[in-house]
C-alpha positions as CSV (number, residue, x, y, z in Angstrom):
1,X,2.9,7.2,-12.3
2,X,0.7,8.6,-9.5
3,X,-0.7,7.3,-6.2
4,X,-4.3,6.2,-6.0
5,X,-6.5,8.6,-4.0
6,X,-8.2,5.8,-2.0
7,X,-4.7,4.6,-0.9
8,X,-3.6,7.9,0.8
9,X,-5.3,7.2,4.1
10,X,-3.9,3.7,4.3
11,X,-0.4,4.9,3.4
12,X,-0.6,7.6,6.1
13,X,-1.8,5.2,8.8
14,X,0.8,2.5,8.0
15,X,3.7,5.1,7.7
16,X,2.7,6.6,11.1
17,X,2.6,3.2,12.7
18,X,5.9,2.1,11.2
19,X,7.5,5.4,12.0
20,X,6.6,4.9,15.6
21,X,8.0,1.4,15.7
22,X,11.3,2.6,14.1
23,X,11.6,5.3,16.7
24,X,11.0,2.8,19.5
25,X,13.4,0.3,18.2
26,X,16.2,2.8,17.7
27,X,15.7,4.4,21.1
28,X,14.9,1.4,23.3
29,X,16.8,-1.5,21.8
30,X,20.4,-1.2,22.9
31,X,21.8,-3.6,20.3
32,X,22.3,-2.0,16.8
33,X,22.5,-5.5,15.2
34,X,18.8,-5.9,16.3
35,X,17.4,-2.3,16.0
36,X,18.9,-1.6,12.5
37,X,17.5,-4.7,10.8
38,X,14.1,-4.1,12.3
39,X,14.2,-0.5,11.1
40,X,15.3,-1.5,7.6
41,X,12.4,-4.1,7.3
42,X,9.9,-1.4,8.4
43,X,11.3,1.1,5.9
44,X,11.1,-1.5,3.2
45,X,7.5,-2.2,4.1
46,X,6.7,1.5,4.0
47,X,8.1,1.8,0.5
48,X,6.2,-1.3,-0.6
49,X,2.9,0.1,0.6
50,X,3.6,3.3,-1.3
51,X,4.4,1.3,-4.4
52,X,1.3,-0.9,-4.0
53,X,-1.1,2.0,-4.5
54,X,0.6,3.2,-7.7
55,X,-1.5,4.1,-10.8
56,X,0.6,3.6,-13.9
57,X,0.2,5.4,-17.2
58,X,-1.1,3.0,-19.8
59,X,-1.8,3.1,-23.5
60,X,-5.3,1.6,-23.9
61,X,-5.8,-0.9,-26.7
62,X,-8.2,0.7,-29.3
63,X,-11.3,-0.8,-30.8
64,X,-14.9,-0.7,-29.6
65,X,-15.2,-4.5,-29.7
66,X,-11.8,-5.1,-28.0
67,X,-12.2,-6.1,-24.4
68,X,-9.1,-5.2,-22.3
69,X,-8.1,-6.6,-19.0
70,X,-9.7,-5.0,-15.9
71,X,-6.6,-5.7,-13.9
72,X,-2.9,-6.7,-13.9
73,X,-2.2,-10.3,-13.0
74,X,-2.2,-13.9,-14.2
75,X,-5.0,-15.6,-16.1
76,X,-6.1,-18.5,-13.9
77,X,-9.5,-19.5,-15.3
78,X,-10.9,-19.7,-18.9
79,X,-14.1,-21.8,-19.1
80,X,-17.7,-21.8,-20.2
81,X,-20.0,-21.3,-17.2
82,X,-23.6,-20.5,-16.3
83,X,-23.7,-17.0,-14.8
84,X,-26.8,-16.8,-12.7
85,X,-26.6,-13.3,-11.1
86,X,-27.0,-11.0,-14.1
87,X,-26.5,-12.7,-17.5
88,X,-28.6,-15.7,-16.4
89,X,-27.2,-17.9,-19.1
90,X,-24.0,-19.5,-20.5
91,X,-21.0,-17.3,-21.1
92,X,-17.2,-17.5,-21.0
93,X,-15.5,-16.7,-17.7
94,X,-11.9,-15.3,-17.8
95,X,-10.4,-14.7,-14.3
96,X,-7.3,-12.7,-13.5
97,X,-5.5,-13.2,-10.2
98,X,-3.6,-10.3,-8.6
99,X,-0.7,-11.0,-6.2
100,X,0.8,-8.4,-3.8
101,X,3.2,-7.1,-6.5
102,X,0.6,-6.3,-9.2
103,X,-1.1,-3.0,-9.8
104,X,-4.4,-3.2,-7.9
105,X,-6.2,-0.3,-9.6
106,X,-9.0,-1.6,-11.9
107,X,-10.0,-0.2,-15.2
108,X,-13.1,-0.4,-17.4
109,X,-12.6,-3.1,-20.1
110,X,-14.8,-1.3,-22.8
111,X,-16.4,2.1,-23.3
112,X,-20.1,2.3,-22.9
113,X,-23.0,2.6,-20.4
114,X,-23.0,1.1,-17.0
115,X,-26.0,-1.2,-16.9
116,X,-25.6,-3.0,-13.5
117,X,-23.9,-2.6,-10.1
118,X,-24.3,-4.6,-6.9
119,X,-22.3,-5.0,-3.7
120,X,-22.2,-8.5,-2.1
121,X,-20.9,-9.0,1.5
122,X,-19.2,-12.3,2.0
123,X,-16.3,-14.4,3.2
124,X,-12.6,-13.9,2.6
125,X,-11.4,-17.2,1.1
126,X,-8.2,-17.4,-0.9
127,X,-9.0,-15.5,-4.1
128,X,-7.7,-18.2,-6.5
129,X,-10.2,-20.8,-5.2
130,X,-13.2,-21.4,-7.6
131,X,-15.8,-20.9,-4.8
132,X,-14.4,-17.4,-4.1
133,X,-16.4,-16.0,-7.0
134,X,-19.7,-16.6,-5.2
135,X,-18.8,-16.8,-1.5
136,X,-16.3,-14.0,-1.1
137,X,-17.1,-10.3,-0.6
138,X,-17.4,-8.8,-4.1
139,X,-18.9,-6.2,-6.3
140,X,-20.6,-7.0,-9.6
141,X,-21.0,-4.6,-12.5
142,X,-21.8,-4.6,-16.3
143,X,-21.0,-2.2,-19.1
144,X,-22.5,-2.2,-22.6
145,X,-21.8,-0.7,-26.0
146,X,-22.9,-1.4,-29.6
147,X,-20.6,-4.4,-29.8
148,X,-21.9,-6.2,-26.7
149,X,-21.9,-6.3,-22.9
150,X,-19.2,-7.2,-20.4
151,X,-20.1,-8.3,-16.9
152,X,-17.4,-8.6,-14.3
153,X,-16.7,-8.9,-10.5
154,X,-14.1,-7.5,-8.1
155,X,-13.4,-10.2,-5.6
156,X,-11.9,-9.7,-2.2
157,X,-9.3,-12.3,-1.0
158,X,-7.9,-13.4,2.3
159,X,-5.9,-10.2,2.8
160,X,-8.0,-7.9,0.6
161,X,-10.6,-6.5,2.9
162,X,-11.4,-3.3,1.1
163,X,-13.1,-3.1,-2.3
164,X,-13.6,0.4,-3.9
165,X,-15.9,0.6,-6.9
166,X,-16.9,3.7,-8.9
167,X,-19.7,2.1,-11.0
168,X,-22.9,4.1,-11.3
169,X,-25.8,2.7,-13.3
170,X,-26.6,4.9,-16.3
171,X,-23.3,6.6,-16.4
172,X,-21.1,6.5,-19.6
173,X,-17.6,5.3,-19.0
174,X,-14.4,5.2,-21.1
175,X,-12.3,2.1,-21.6
176,X,-9.1,2.5,-19.7
177,X,-10.5,4.9,-17.1
178,X,-10.5,3.7,-13.4
179,X,-13.5,1.7,-12.2
180,X,-12.1,1.0,-8.7
181,X,-9.3,-0.7,-6.7
182,X,-9.0,-3.8,-4.5
183,X,-6.5,-3.4,-1.7
184,X,-3.9,-6.2,-1.0
185,X,-4.4,-9.1,-3.3
186,X,-7.6,-10.4,-5.0
187,X,-9.2,-11.5,-8.3
188,X,-11.2,-10.2,-11.2
189,X,-13.8,-12.4,-12.9
190,X,-14.9,-11.3,-16.4
191,X,-17.9,-12.9,-18.1
192,X,-18.0,-12.6,-21.9
193,X,-20.6,-13.6,-24.5
194,X,-20.2,-17.1,-25.9
195,X,-19.3,-15.9,-29.4
196,X,-16.3,-13.9,-28.1
197,X,-12.9,-14.6,-29.5
198,X,-10.7,-15.1,-26.5
199,X,-7.2,-13.8,-27.0
200,X,-5.4,-15.1,-23.8
201,X,-4.5,-18.5,-22.3
202,X,-4.3,-19.8,-18.8
203,X,-1.0,-18.7,-17.2
204,X,-0.7,-15.6,-19.3
205,X,0.4,-12.4,-17.5
206,X,-1.9,-9.6,-18.5
207,X,-1.8,-5.8,-18.0
208,X,-4.9,-3.7,-17.5
209,X,-5.8,-1.5,-20.4
210,X,-3.1,-2.9,-22.7
211,X,-3.8,-6.6,-22.9
212,X,-6.8,-7.6,-25.1
213,X,-8.7,-10.3,-23.3
214,X,-11.3,-10.9,-26.0
215,X,-12.9,-9.6,-29.2
216,X,-16.7,-9.2,-29.1
217,X,-18.5,-10.5,-32.1
218,X,-21.7,-8.6,-33.0
């Protein structure tokens, strides 16, 4: 396990702030039954922030037509929808909600060529709300190989105010490599062709790279 490079600045800032608070509480609060618990809570938060930006080692599921999850989390939506931004047609939406304790690094779901990328400024509604897909700040991207194309979005949530995306149109990416990170809770929406064989159900806990979300049918 390593720490994500885009989390180092956040970790440093939070650790510096918490360290200052710990120093002040230990030196200026006379009662240990108050200063010690405050310090312990701050230390726990520092450890949690470090843990939050972890990048785990994963064994990526093989198969060109096997679409793996972009993120860790819980499957909260599986439905047929009309996608109007890029696909401009009907497809199957599979959404994965990430809470504070999930890995928040995102990974490419298939290998292939990046065919689309766009950043959308927006609101910060709770990420599990249906309207968050269109109204919240998000990035959209698509990747294609010989088996098909997967379009997906990184959605910011109420607490996730920083989306990092590495997508560059025309570049070739490998399934299981990093495509970005969303800091502090959010959602991934994946849009798959109608003929795809969906392998998950609502309520399933999925793991990026390892859990197969769908099998593309040529």
